[in-house]
Short mmCIF file of the C-alpha atoms (twelve columns), coordinates in Angstrom:
data_MODEL
# 
_entry.id   MODEL 
# 
loop_
_atom_site.group_PDB 
_atom_site.id 
_atom_site.type_symbol 
_atom_site.label_atom_id 
_atom_site.label_alt_id 
_atom_site.label_comp_id 
_atom_site.label_asym_id 
_atom_site.label_seq_id 
_atom_site.Cartn_x 
_atom_site.Cartn_y 
_atom_site.Cartn_z 
_atom_site.pdbx_PDB_model_num 
ATOM 1   C CA . MET A 1   69.567  -3.857  216.523 1 
ATOM 2   C CA . ARG A 2   72.372  -2.154  214.670 1 
ATOM 3   C CA . GLN A 3   73.094  1.640   215.580 1 
ATOM 4   C CA . GLU A 4   72.685  3.708   212.135 1 
ATOM 5   C CA . GLU A 5   72.439  7.644   214.430 1 
ATOM 6   C CA . ALA A 6   74.860  10.148  213.146 1 
ATOM 7   C CA . ARG A 7   77.923  10.819  215.481 1 
ATOM 8   C CA . CYS A 8   81.067  13.137  216.353 1 
ATOM 9   C CA . PRO A 9   83.614  12.723  213.744 1 
ATOM 10  C CA . LEU A 10  86.359  12.011  216.527 1 
ATOM 11  C CA . MET A 11  86.103  8.059   216.662 1 
ATOM 12  C CA . GLN A 12  88.379  6.378   219.001 1 
ATOM 13  C CA . VAL A 13  90.314  3.250   218.155 1 
ATOM 14  C CA . ILE A 14  91.097  1.217   221.172 1 
ATOM 15  C CA . ALA A 15  92.657  -1.803  221.538 1 
ATOM 16  C CA . SER A 16  93.035  -4.710  224.399 1 
ATOM 17  C CA . TYR A 17  96.542  -5.877  223.557 1 
ATOM 18  C CA . SER A 18  99.281  -8.063  225.170 1 
ATOM 19  C CA . ILE A 19  102.010 -10.271 223.558 1 
ATOM 20  C CA . LYS A 20  101.167 -12.948 226.667 1 
ATOM 21  C CA . GLY A 21  98.170  -14.294 226.654 1 
ATOM 22  C CA . GLY A 22  95.777  -15.439 229.521 1 
ATOM 23  C CA . VAL A 23  96.337  -12.098 230.984 1 
ATOM 24  C CA . GLY A 24  92.651  -10.847 231.077 1 
ATOM 25  C CA . LYS A 25  92.601  -9.044  228.008 1 
ATOM 26  C CA . THR A 26  89.429  -10.132 226.335 1 
ATOM 27  C CA . ALA A 27  87.805  -9.766  229.963 1 
ATOM 28  C CA . ALA A 28  89.105  -6.205  230.075 1 
ATOM 29  C CA . ILE A 29  87.448  -4.937  226.630 1 
ATOM 30  C CA . VAL A 30  84.457  -6.937  227.050 1 
ATOM 31  C CA . ASN A 31  83.535  -5.190  230.491 1 
ATOM 32  C CA . LEU A 32  84.701  -1.623  228.678 1 
ATOM 33  C CA . ALA A 33  82.517  -2.551  225.787 1 
ATOM 34  C CA . HIS A 34  79.109  -2.980  227.807 1 
ATOM 35  C CA . VAL A 35  79.993  0.393   229.992 1 
ATOM 36  C CA . ALA A 36  81.007  2.492   227.216 1 
ATOM 37  C CA . ALA A 37  77.422  1.661   225.239 1 
ATOM 38  C CA . GLN A 38  75.780  2.206   228.795 1 
ATOM 39  C CA . ALA A 39  77.368  5.409   228.953 1 
ATOM 40  C CA . GLY A 40  75.702  6.515   225.941 1 
ATOM 41  C CA . ALA A 41  78.791  6.044   223.461 1 
ATOM 42  C CA . ARG A 42  78.199  4.010   220.000 1 
ATOM 43  C CA . VAL A 43  80.366  0.983   220.464 1 
ATOM 44  C CA . LEU A 44  81.715  -1.304  218.089 1 
ATOM 45  C CA . LEU A 45  84.026  -4.310  219.387 1 
ATOM 46  C CA . TRP A 46  86.097  -6.153  216.689 1 
ATOM 47  C CA . ASP A 47  86.899  -9.604  218.009 1 
ATOM 48  C CA . ILE A 48  90.249  -9.913  216.137 1 
ATOM 49  C CA . ASP A 49  91.150  -12.987 217.914 1 
ATOM 50  C CA . PRO A 50  90.638  -16.263 215.914 1 
ATOM 51  C CA . GLN A 51  89.797  -17.790 219.295 1 
ATOM 52  C CA . GLY A 52  86.846  -15.615 219.440 1 
ATOM 53  C CA . ALA A 53  86.408  -15.157 222.970 1 
ATOM 54  C CA . ALA A 54  84.666  -11.892 222.800 1 
ATOM 55  C CA . SER A 55  82.262  -13.113 220.367 1 
ATOM 56  C CA . PHE A 56  81.495  -15.760 222.696 1 
ATOM 57  C CA . TYR A 57  80.634  -13.626 225.710 1 
ATOM 58  C CA . PHE A 58  78.409  -11.940 223.475 1 
ATOM 59  C CA . ARG A 59  76.496  -15.083 222.232 1 
ATOM 60  C CA . ILE A 60  77.618  -14.018 218.818 1 
ATOM 61  C CA . LYS A 61  78.421  -16.637 216.162 1 
ATOM 62  C CA . PRO A 62  82.516  -16.512 215.559 1 
ATOM 63  C CA . ARG A 63  82.508  -16.930 211.914 1 
ATOM 64  C CA . VAL A 64  82.626  -14.190 209.032 1 
ATOM 65  C CA . LYS A 65  81.308  -14.766 205.478 1 
ATOM 66  C CA . GLY A 66  84.311  -15.538 203.306 1 
ATOM 67  C CA . GLY A 67  86.588  -15.335 206.313 1 
ATOM 68  C CA . SER A 68  89.490  -12.768 206.556 1 
ATOM 69  C CA . ARG A 69  91.026  -13.407 203.188 1 
ATOM 70  C CA . GLN A 70  87.271  -11.523 202.309 1 
ATOM 71  C CA . LEU A 71  87.217  -8.953  204.995 1 
ATOM 72  C CA . LEU A 72  90.402  -7.662  203.960 1 
ATOM 73  C CA . ARG A 73  89.581  -7.379  200.446 1 
ATOM 74  C CA . LYS A 74  85.954  -5.844  201.246 1 
ATOM 75  C CA . ARG A 75  85.915  -1.637  201.337 1 
ATOM 76  C CA . ASP A 76  82.551  -2.217  203.533 1 
ATOM 77  C CA . VAL A 77  82.522  -4.240  206.702 1 
ATOM 78  C CA . ASP A 78  79.274  -3.232  207.404 1 
ATOM 79  C CA . PRO A 79  77.307  -6.650  206.158 1 
ATOM 80  C CA . ALA A 80  79.902  -8.709  208.647 1 
ATOM 81  C CA . ILE A 81  78.536  -6.385  211.533 1 
ATOM 82  C CA . LYS A 82  76.364  -7.940  213.900 1 
ATOM 83  C CA . GLY A 83  74.275  -6.091  216.959 1 
ATOM 84  C CA . SER A 84  74.214  -7.265  220.283 1 
ATOM 85  C CA . ASP A 85  71.611  -7.929  222.907 1 
ATOM 86  C CA . PHE A 86  72.784  -4.247  224.290 1 
ATOM 87  C CA . GLU A 87  71.912  -1.042  222.960 1 
ATOM 88  C CA . ARG A 88  74.629  1.087   220.998 1 
ATOM 89  C CA . LEU A 89  76.962  -2.118  221.059 1 
ATOM 90  C CA . ASP A 90  77.703  -3.955  217.758 1 
ATOM 91  C CA . ILE A 91  80.118  -6.889  217.058 1 
ATOM 92  C CA . LEU A 92  82.509  -7.332  214.474 1 
ATOM 93  C CA . PRO A 93  82.817  -11.178 215.003 1 
ATOM 94  C CA . ALA A 94  86.029  -13.507 215.244 1 
ATOM 95  C CA . ASP A 95  86.471  -16.094 212.527 1 
ATOM 96  C CA . PHE A 96  88.709  -19.028 213.208 1 
ATOM 97  C CA . SER A 97  90.361  -17.878 209.606 1 
ATOM 98  C CA . TYR A 98  92.051  -14.994 211.177 1 
ATOM 99  C CA . ARG A 99  94.840  -17.029 211.743 1 
ATOM 100 C CA . TYR A 100 95.868  -16.585 208.955 1 
ATOM 101 C CA . PHE A 101 95.711  -12.861 208.641 1 
ATOM 102 C CA . ASP A 102 99.611  -12.054 208.464 1 
ATOM 103 C CA . LEU A 103 99.723  -13.636 205.192 1 
ATOM 104 C CA . GLN A 104 96.648  -12.121 203.686 1 
ATOM 105 C CA . LEU A 105 97.671  -8.258  204.958 1 
ATOM 106 C CA . GLU A 106 100.908 -9.163  202.745 1 
ATOM 107 C CA . GLU A 107 98.645  -10.083 199.675 1 
ATOM 108 C CA . ALA A 108 96.704  -6.915  200.772 1 
ATOM 109 C CA . GLY A 109 99.120  -4.677  199.744 1 
ATOM 110 C CA . LYS A 110 99.994  -1.646  202.329 1 
ATOM 111 C CA . PRO A 111 99.356  -4.230  205.346 1 
ATOM 112 C CA . ARG A 112 100.196 -2.093  208.396 1 
ATOM 113 C CA . ARG A 113 97.555  0.440   207.000 1 
ATOM 114 C CA . ARG A 114 95.191  -1.984  206.408 1 
ATOM 115 C CA . ILE A 115 93.070  -2.481  209.498 1 
ATOM 116 C CA . GLY A 116 92.973  1.808   209.679 1 
ATOM 117 C CA . GLN A 117 91.266  1.594   205.957 1 
ATOM 118 C CA . ILE A 118 88.938  -0.836  207.236 1 
ATOM 119 C CA . LEU A 119 87.696  1.012   210.281 1 
ATOM 120 C CA . ASP A 120 87.701  4.639   208.794 1 
ATOM 121 C CA . PRO A 121 84.354  4.363   206.801 1 
ATOM 122 C CA . LEU A 122 82.966  3.617   210.230 1 
ATOM 123 C CA . ALA A 123 83.906  6.815   211.687 1 
ATOM 124 C CA . ASP A 124 80.115  8.073   210.845 1 
ATOM 125 C CA . GLN A 125 78.608  5.016   212.958 1 
ATOM 126 C CA . TYR A 126 80.427  4.699   216.162 1 
ATOM 127 C CA . ASP A 127 81.769  6.820   218.912 1 
ATOM 128 C CA . ILE A 128 84.334  3.931   220.052 1 
ATOM 129 C CA . VAL A 129 85.877  1.010   218.013 1 
ATOM 130 C CA . LEU A 130 87.672  -1.531  220.402 1 
ATOM 131 C CA . LEU A 131 89.594  -4.301  219.469 1 
ATOM 132 C CA . ASP A 132 90.259  -7.676  221.001 1 
ATOM 133 C CA . CYS A 133 93.454  -8.375  219.559 1 
ATOM 134 C CA . PRO A 134 95.319  -12.007 219.483 1 
ATOM 135 C CA . PRO A 135 98.434  -12.372 221.843 1 
ATOM 136 C CA . SER A 136 101.118 -11.829 219.795 1 
ATOM 137 C CA . ILE A 137 103.458 -9.377  217.808 1 
ATOM 138 C CA . SER A 138 103.267 -9.925  214.124 1 
ATOM 139 C CA . LEU A 139 102.617 -7.822  211.027 1 
ATOM 140 C CA . LEU A 140 98.297  -7.551  212.184 1 
ATOM 141 C CA . SER A 141 99.778  -6.224  215.518 1 
ATOM 142 C CA . GLU A 142 101.220 -3.413  213.509 1 
ATOM 143 C CA . SER A 143 98.706  -2.666  211.703 1 
ATOM 144 C CA . ILE A 144 96.203  -2.746  214.814 1 
ATOM 145 C CA . PHE A 145 99.461  -0.317  216.542 1 
ATOM 146 C CA . ARG A 146 98.719  1.731   213.533 1 
ATOM 147 C CA . ALA A 147 95.393  2.352   213.447 1 
ATOM 148 C CA . ALA A 148 94.762  2.702   217.727 1 
ATOM 149 C CA . ASP A 149 94.487  5.521   219.344 1 
ATOM 150 C CA . ALA A 150 95.344  3.793   222.661 1 
ATOM 151 C CA . LEU A 151 96.466  0.178   223.490 1 
ATOM 152 C CA . LEU A 152 95.282  -1.236  227.074 1 
ATOM 153 C CA . VAL A 153 97.600  -3.142  228.162 1 
ATOM 154 C CA . PRO A 154 96.827  -5.699  231.080 1 
ATOM 155 C CA . VAL A 155 99.919  -6.629  232.831 1 
ATOM 156 C CA . ILE A 156 99.582  -9.783  235.858 1 
ATOM 157 C CA . PRO A 157 102.074 -8.303  238.340 1 
ATOM 158 C CA . THR A 158 105.087 -10.896 237.724 1 
ATOM 159 C CA . PRO A 159 107.822 -10.640 236.070 1 
ATOM 160 C CA . LEU A 160 107.143 -12.578 233.193 1 
ATOM 161 C CA . SER A 161 104.289 -10.037 232.465 1 
ATOM 162 C CA . ALA A 162 106.676 -7.112  232.957 1 
ATOM 163 C CA . ARG A 163 109.258 -8.598  230.449 1 
ATOM 164 C CA . THR A 164 106.156 -8.455  227.700 1 
ATOM 165 C CA . LEU A 165 105.192 -4.956  228.702 1 
ATOM 166 C CA . GLU A 166 108.882 -3.790  228.453 1 
ATOM 167 C CA . GLN A 167 109.361 -5.297  225.098 1 
ATOM 168 C CA . LEU A 168 105.940 -3.187  223.927 1 
ATOM 169 C CA . VAL A 169 107.463 -0.194  225.445 1 
ATOM 170 C CA . SER A 170 111.085 -0.932  223.229 1 
ATOM 171 C CA . PHE A 171 109.166 -1.598  220.090 1 
ATOM 172 C CA . SER A 172 107.074 1.520   220.867 1 
ATOM 173 C CA . GLY A 173 110.365 3.543   219.715 1 
ATOM 174 C CA . SER A 174 109.942 2.074   216.367 1 
ATOM 175 C CA . PRO A 175 108.627 4.290   212.941 1 
ATOM 176 C CA . LYS A 176 106.539 0.741   212.609 1 
ATOM 177 C CA . PHE A 177 104.744 1.886   215.800 1 
ATOM 178 C CA . GLY A 178 102.166 4.216   214.809 1 
ATOM 179 C CA . LYS A 179 100.680 6.925   217.323 1 
ATOM 180 C CA . ALA A 180 98.841  4.602   219.749 1 
ATOM 181 C CA . GLU A 181 99.456  5.545   223.588 1 
ATOM 182 C CA . ILE A 182 100.213 2.320   225.707 1 
ATOM 183 C CA . LEU A 183 98.358  2.445   228.850 1 
ATOM 184 C CA . PRO A 184 99.478  -0.667  230.896 1 
ATOM 185 C CA . PHE A 185 97.501  -1.332  233.919 1 
ATOM 186 C CA . PHE A 186 97.427  -4.262  236.441 1 
ATOM 187 C CA . SER A 187 94.989  -7.466  235.848 1 
ATOM 188 C CA . LEU A 188 94.518  -10.688 237.993 1 
ATOM 189 C CA . ALA A 189 96.433  -9.187  240.676 1 
ATOM 190 C CA . ASP A 190 96.277  -10.997 243.751 1 
ATOM 191 C CA . ARG A 191 97.586  -8.388  247.129 1 
ATOM 192 C CA . ARG A 192 98.227  -11.611 249.158 1 
ATOM 193 C CA . LYS A 193 101.104 -12.701 246.958 1 
ATOM 194 C CA . LYS A 194 104.440 -10.909 248.173 1 
ATOM 195 C CA . LEU A 195 105.074 -10.782 244.527 1 
ATOM 196 C CA . HIS A 196 102.406 -8.904  243.227 1 
ATOM 197 C CA . ARG A 197 102.666 -6.572  245.995 1 
ATOM 198 C CA . GLU A 198 106.212 -5.641  244.967 1 
ATOM 199 C CA . ALA A 199 105.657 -5.363  241.756 1 
ATOM 200 C CA . MET A 200 102.826 -3.166  241.914 1 
ATOM 201 C CA . GLN A 201 105.258 -0.937  243.677 1 
ATOM 202 C CA . GLU A 202 108.209 -1.461  241.357 1 
ATOM 203 C CA . LEU A 203 106.716 -1.455  238.083 1 
ATOM 204 C CA . PRO A 204 104.986 2.171   238.083 1 
ATOM 205 C CA . ALA A 205 108.388 3.407   239.517 1 
ATOM 206 C CA . GLN A 206 109.839 2.063   236.855 1 
ATOM 207 C CA . TRP A 207 107.639 3.348   234.266 1 
ATOM 208 C CA . PRO A 208 106.116 6.944   235.684 1 
ATOM 209 C CA . GLY A 209 103.400 8.237   234.558 1 
ATOM 210 C CA . LEU A 210 102.626 5.170   232.452 1 
ATOM 211 C CA . PHE A 211 100.567 2.584   234.228 1 
ATOM 212 C CA . LEU A 212 96.655  3.744   234.916 1 
ATOM 213 C CA . ASN A 213 95.443  3.632   238.284 1 
ATOM 214 C CA . THR A 214 92.937  0.542   237.181 1 
ATOM 215 C CA . VAL A 215 93.809  -2.338  238.995 1 
ATOM 216 C CA . ILE A 216 91.723  -5.622  238.368 1 
ATOM 217 C CA . ALA A 217 91.606  -8.352  241.090 1 
ATOM 218 C CA . ASN A 218 92.033  -12.012 240.398 1 
ATOM 219 C CA . SER A 219 88.804  -12.925 241.155 1 
ATOM 220 C CA . SER A 220 86.260  -15.512 240.500 1 
ATOM 221 C CA . ILE A 221 83.734  -13.160 238.683 1 
ATOM 222 C CA . VAL A 222 86.330  -12.313 236.132 1 
ATOM 223 C CA . GLU A 223 86.327  -16.617 235.831 1 
ATOM 224 C CA . GLN A 224 82.848  -16.823 235.637 1 
ATOM 225 C CA . MET A 225 81.975  -14.683 232.499 1 
ATOM 226 C CA . GLY A 226 82.290  -17.733 230.426 1 
ATOM 227 C CA . ILE A 227 79.042  -19.364 232.118 1 
ATOM 228 C CA . ARG A 228 77.468  -16.130 232.719 1 
ATOM 229 C CA . ARG A 229 77.744  -14.523 229.611 1 
ATOM 230 C CA . ALA A 230 75.866  -11.406 228.147 1 
# 
């Protein structure tokens, strides 16, 4: 059932983002969406990744009528939003056409503001909008950075994941980045591995105060999410 109640005007936009794929980005945002809705928040999860994993977890068909081009042209995306099986949790599903988002953002004009423009009219319907982003750095990413209040950044405790975080932190100093606060946390962590243990000590020391205390362990429960869907 779609959520229509009035809400506090301070809608928060939180994106689950990583330049690198396979870091637990979708699992984190899907679980956050469920927990926030259970806690009483009105939640919209926008699956912007053309792979459609978040839509799949909630048993929502990954298709938007008219695709990404039509979505970018609309002033009202409400008809594209689907209800989930959970109270207060709606889904704006993925579409395979989202792979063309960068080109179509250019066509839409003011591309770095467009994601925010799409979300602004939803402020009277939702307390939280969660974005499951594709693993890339692109024009779409820049538009997301400008629209988001915070970026949740899963980091596997390895040198490669640390490098992608460093790239993101460096880019955050650009005027194109916007206002989003970067909130990294360790994901798919295995404390049995010396490399992981060392990284989990060294990286927070390298960026004091940046990392969240949350640590998502490398667990079979995460792997089974695709089988035990919502």
